[in-house]
C-alpha angles and dihedrals in degrees: 000000000000123000093253095056118097122195109232090214092063099032122121090237091054092048091051093046094048099042098046094036089059090044091052090051092053090051091050090048091057090052092049094052091053091051093049090052090057089064132213098333132134117246118232091237143331092293112077143165109239090209124039099168136042133027096315090057096045101033104032103037095260096285098268121220147157130254134180090189114096094216126067095207092053090042091055094046092050091047092052093049094047092044091052090048090051092051093049093044094048093047099046115010111031090099092065125097109292088003092136092051091052090052090050090051092050091049092052087049089055090050093055097042103051103281092132126242104271099053094049092048090051088048092051091053090047089052090049088055089049090054089060096054095096098036110038099170102025128126119008092356091070089065094058112107119250091243090057096045096065096057090043089055090049091053094058099079094047095050093041090055091047093049093044094051096043092041094050090047091049097049102032109011093052090060090053091049096050098039101040104024102028095232108179110191115118091172091058092055091047091052089047088057090053090053091048094047096047095044090046090051090056089045092055092048095049100039095087091051089052091051091050091050091050090051090055094239137096094205120084105285123219113248130213103227116225118231 
């Protein structure tokens, strides 16, 4: 393999797409479970609380979301199915042609069927990263000067670590805090989402520059697409 060939399986863009796509699916799954537990009832409108009882409802603001389905049981079941599909796709298939677009579509599906707001937005950004796997320095990135590309590449690891830690804490750690320690601070979890979203946004932007630097070239490297 030549020095300007980057394996999509090990690329920064692929790592971002897979990790945060799975994380988004877990978040959507939590929303779906709460909706299923509410039973076959009609929501008052398109804006809902995924959880109306228990620590998530009282300590995390109920995990608000949107649904276009006029039945909470069906909403929850669809959310769970789409969330599982997003997790599987992100973990195993996002490196395929149009893999990022499929992840974006699944994330938008979660948004409209009760998967909350945070998890779908994280999923959309993960899909955006997946869409860059086969073209790391295409589009507007090709117009960035060489002197600016190196620091952008150096930023990727820092912001990826920040997004991974805050995102994991938001999706998984928050459940541990509210169920086992009774932490009641909805504003804290909302601010944690902002940190996750913004750091993930920078991670998505800088991932292709990191891949180009690893390939030893500042032109758009050719990728070996994973199957």
